TORGU-441470 format. One record per residue: x, y, z of N, C-alpha, C in turn. Coordinates in steps of 0.1 Angstrom, whole numbers, plus 5000, padded with zeros to 4 digits. Each point is the difference from the previous one (the first is absolute). Layout:
BEGIN
XYZXYZXYZ...
END
This chain:
BEGIN
607207471143500750054992498850104989500350054990499250124995500049924986498749974995499649974988498650084993500149984989499150104989499249894994498550025004499349924992498850114995499850004987499250094989500350165004501150035004500550124999499850025015499749925012499850055014501349915005500450105009501549935009498949945015500849885000499749915009500949955012499950015011500849905006499849865005501049974997499849815000500849945009499849865006501049975009501449954989501150025004501349954993499649854997500449964985499749884999498549954994499350104997498550014998500249954985498649944997500049924981499150144998499749934983499150134992498649985006499349865006498950005005499850075014501050055009500050035010499750214998501150024990499950144997498650024993499549934991498750024993498650005011500249935012498949965010500350155011501250045000500050155008499450104992499849964987499850134993498350025000499549864998498449994995499849835002499649975009499349864999499449944989499050094996499249954988501049934987501150114996500950014993500849865001500449945016500449895003499549904994498649995004499049904995499950004985500150064993499850014986501449974993501350025008500949934995500349865003499349925011499749915001499449904990498950065002499049924989500450004985501250124999500549994983499050114993499050095006499450094995501150144998501249985005501050094999501249965002501150084990501449965006500950105004501249985003500750105004501450024991500650134999500850004992501050105007501250004996501350065009499950114989501350085006500150134992500450004985500349904996500349974984498849954997499049955005499049964992499849825003500849965002500149895006499449895008499049944996499249935008500749955012499850025014500749895010498749935005500549895007499049935012499850045009498949955009499550075011500849945010501249895000500649965008501850064997499950094996501450074993500450095013501049965004500750115011500250114995499950135007500550154996500950035009500450084992501450095006500050165003500250075008499750095001499950154990499150044997499950114992499249914986499549865001499249944991498850094995499950024987499050044995499149924990498850005006499049874995498850094993499349924989498550054997499649884998498950005006498649914998499050024987500249934992499050004988498449905005499450074999498549925001499649954981499549914999499949934986498450064998500050044987498550064995499549894998500649914994498949864994498949945014498949944995499149985012500249845003499949995011500149865008499249944993500549835001498849914996499549974984500750104993499449984984498850094998499950135013498550044995499850084987499150024995500150044983499750145005500750124993499550155001498950004990499050105007498650024992500550054984501050044998500150014983500249924990500649885011500749834992498949964992
END
């Protein structure tokens, strides 16, 4: 079935979840989602979990957090 991740059309298996769709686009993005360094929203901007099932035509956007992991301080802080 066709879904869209970050405006890229992808073919994924029927019954695929968000994790599979993001992984089909970019394995590194999928790792960031799994680690909590990124999250996924639907076409309305509502956050969806990686285990959420997809329907034909689903539109997803992966948002990578700009915050530094582990409480690292910014050079200007």
